[in-house]
Residue, then its C-alpha position, 0 to 999 in steps of 0.5 A: m403630462n408633468s411628473k407630479r401628475k404622472g406620480n398622482a396617476g400612478e398612486w391612484a392606479f395602485i390604490h384602485w388595484l389595492r381596493e380591488h384586491g381586498y384593501p378597501g381602505a387604501h387611500r392617498n396620503e396627503l402631505s400637509g402641514g407638520l403632519k407627514p404621513k408615512g408613505d404615499i398610500g395609507g389605509v393598508e395596515g402594517l405596510t408603508i407604501e411608496v409608489k414610483t412612476c417614472k421613466a428612469l428609476k433609481v432603485q437604491t434612492a427610491w428604496r432608501q426613501v421608503q425605508q426612511d418613511n418607514e422608520g419607527t413605524g413597525n411596518k414593512p416597507i413596500l416600493a411599488v413601481 
């Protein structure tokens, strides 16, 4: 499985978990055009969620990414691994 597929699978797995635990509106943010949603997963009010599915995680790099995505949103950044 290539890294893009693995990432998509990880995002969907986390979305299903969120839905099962009280967040029925959780959805995958599609990155298209000039409108860039914040984080990998939307529909969870107050949170910017970035999902990482990889063998070797660079935690500091991943955390910087979610903080950057979260900037100016007023949300709490979440890094799901």
